[in-house]
PyMOL CGO cylinders between C-alpha atoms (Angstrom):
from pymol import cmd
from pymol.cgo import CYLINDER

trace = [
    CYLINDER, 126.91, 114.00, 75.31, 124.99, 111.99, 77.86, 0.3, 1, 1, 1, 1, 1, 1,
    CYLINDER, 124.99, 111.99, 77.86, 121.86, 113.65, 79.16, 0.3, 1, 1, 1, 1, 1, 1,
    CYLINDER, 121.86, 113.65, 79.16, 119.77, 112.37, 81.99, 0.3, 1, 1, 1, 1, 1, 1,
    CYLINDER, 119.77, 112.37, 81.99, 116.39, 113.42, 83.23, 0.3, 1, 1, 1, 1, 1, 1,
    CYLINDER, 116.39, 113.42, 83.23, 115.75, 113.92, 86.89, 0.3, 1, 1, 1, 1, 1, 1,
    CYLINDER, 115.75, 113.92, 86.89, 112.68, 112.14, 88.16, 0.3, 1, 1, 1, 1, 1, 1,
    CYLINDER, 112.68, 112.14, 88.16, 111.06, 112.44, 91.52, 0.3, 1, 1, 1, 1, 1, 1,
    CYLINDER, 111.06, 112.44, 91.52, 108.96, 109.79, 93.20, 0.3, 1, 1, 1, 1, 1, 1,
    CYLINDER, 108.96, 109.79, 93.20, 106.49, 111.07, 95.77, 0.3, 1, 1, 1, 1, 1, 1,
    CYLINDER, 106.49, 111.07, 95.77, 105.01, 108.54, 98.15, 0.3, 1, 1, 1, 1, 1, 1,
    CYLINDER, 105.01, 108.54, 98.15, 101.97, 109.63, 100.08, 0.3, 1, 1, 1, 1, 1, 1,
    CYLINDER, 101.97, 109.63, 100.08, 99.77, 107.69, 102.41, 0.3, 1, 1, 1, 1, 1, 1,
    CYLINDER, 99.77, 107.69, 102.41, 96.10, 108.33, 102.94, 0.3, 1, 1, 1, 1, 1, 1,
    CYLINDER, 96.10, 108.33, 102.94, 95.15, 110.54, 105.84, 0.3, 1, 1, 1, 1, 1, 1,
    CYLINDER, 95.15, 110.54, 105.84, 94.09, 109.24, 109.22, 0.3, 1, 1, 1, 1, 1, 1,
    CYLINDER, 94.09, 109.24, 109.22, 91.06, 106.98, 108.80, 0.3, 1, 1, 1, 1, 1, 1,
    CYLINDER, 91.06, 106.98, 108.80, 88.17, 106.55, 111.18, 0.3, 1, 1, 1, 1, 1, 1,
    CYLINDER, 88.17, 106.55, 111.18, 88.23, 103.58, 113.53, 0.3, 1, 1, 1, 1, 1, 1,
    CYLINDER, 88.23, 103.58, 113.53, 85.10, 102.23, 111.82, 0.3, 1, 1, 1, 1, 1, 1,
    CYLINDER, 85.10, 102.23, 111.82, 86.77, 100.22, 109.03, 0.3, 1, 1, 1, 1, 1, 1,
    CYLINDER, 86.77, 100.22, 109.03, 83.49, 99.70, 107.16, 0.3, 1, 1, 1, 1, 1, 1,
    CYLINDER, 83.49, 99.70, 107.16, 82.91, 103.43, 106.79, 0.3, 1, 1, 1, 1, 1, 1,
    CYLINDER, 82.91, 103.43, 106.79, 86.16, 104.05, 104.90, 0.3, 1, 1, 1, 1, 1, 1,
    CYLINDER, 86.16, 104.05, 104.90, 86.08, 107.72, 105.87, 0.3, 1, 1, 1, 1, 1, 1,
    CYLINDER, 86.08, 107.72, 105.87, 88.79, 110.06, 107.04, 0.3, 1, 1, 1, 1, 1, 1,
    CYLINDER, 88.79, 110.06, 107.04, 88.75, 111.68, 110.44, 0.3, 1, 1, 1, 1, 1, 1,
    CYLINDER, 88.75, 111.68, 110.44, 88.83, 115.46, 110.73, 0.3, 1, 1, 1, 1, 1, 1,
    CYLINDER, 88.83, 115.46, 110.73, 92.59, 115.13, 111.22, 0.3, 1, 1, 1, 1, 1, 1,
    CYLINDER, 92.59, 115.13, 111.22, 92.82, 112.92, 108.10, 0.3, 1, 1, 1, 1, 1, 1,
    CYLINDER, 92.82, 112.92, 108.10, 90.92, 115.49, 106.03, 0.3, 1, 1, 1, 1, 1, 1,
    CYLINDER, 90.92, 115.49, 106.03, 93.34, 118.17, 107.25, 0.3, 1, 1, 1, 1, 1, 1,
    CYLINDER, 93.34, 118.17, 107.25, 96.30, 115.93, 106.34, 0.3, 1, 1, 1, 1, 1, 1,
    CYLINDER, 96.30, 115.93, 106.34, 94.88, 115.46, 102.82, 0.3, 1, 1, 1, 1, 1, 1,
    CYLINDER, 94.88, 115.46, 102.82, 94.34, 119.20, 102.48, 0.3, 1, 1, 1, 1, 1, 1,
    CYLINDER, 94.34, 119.20, 102.48, 97.91, 119.95, 103.53, 0.3, 1, 1, 1, 1, 1, 1,
    CYLINDER, 97.91, 119.95, 103.53, 99.26, 117.37, 101.07, 0.3, 1, 1, 1, 1, 1, 1,
    CYLINDER, 99.26, 117.37, 101.07, 97.24, 118.97, 98.28, 0.3, 1, 1, 1, 1, 1, 1,
    CYLINDER, 97.24, 118.97, 98.28, 98.63, 122.38, 99.22, 0.3, 1, 1, 1, 1, 1, 1,
    CYLINDER, 98.63, 122.38, 99.22, 102.16, 121.03, 99.20, 0.3, 1, 1, 1, 1, 1, 1,
    CYLINDER, 102.16, 121.03, 99.20, 101.81, 119.33, 95.81, 0.3, 1, 1, 1, 1, 1, 1,
    CYLINDER, 101.81, 119.33, 95.81, 99.73, 122.08, 94.17, 0.3, 1, 1, 1, 1, 1, 1,
    CYLINDER, 99.73, 122.08, 94.17, 102.56, 123.43, 92.02, 0.3, 1, 1, 1, 1, 1, 1,
    CYLINDER, 102.56, 123.43, 92.02, 104.38, 120.14, 91.42, 0.3, 1, 1, 1, 1, 1, 1,
    CYLINDER, 104.38, 120.14, 91.42, 104.14, 119.10, 87.76, 0.3, 1, 1, 1, 1, 1, 1,
    CYLINDER, 104.14, 119.10, 87.76, 102.87, 115.54, 88.19, 0.3, 1, 1, 1, 1, 1, 1,
    CYLINDER, 102.87, 115.54, 88.19, 102.83, 113.26, 85.15, 0.3, 1, 1, 1, 1, 1, 1,
    CYLINDER, 102.83, 113.26, 85.15, 100.89, 110.41, 86.78, 0.3, 1, 1, 1, 1, 1, 1,
    CYLINDER, 100.89, 110.41, 86.78, 99.19, 109.37, 89.99, 0.3, 1, 1, 1, 1, 1, 1,
    CYLINDER, 99.19, 109.37, 89.99, 98.21, 105.90, 91.17, 0.3, 1, 1, 1, 1, 1, 1,
]
cmd.load_cgo(trace, "trace")
């Protein structure tokens, strides 16, 4: 019997960054985007993140 495991690959981009490239900070909208992503992935059993 052949068994296969299902794997999922989630690609996520950082949230919206401020225009000041040296600051490396997220805008208020970017922080909200990151929060929503965290909410969405909260119950996903992740094995690794990079």
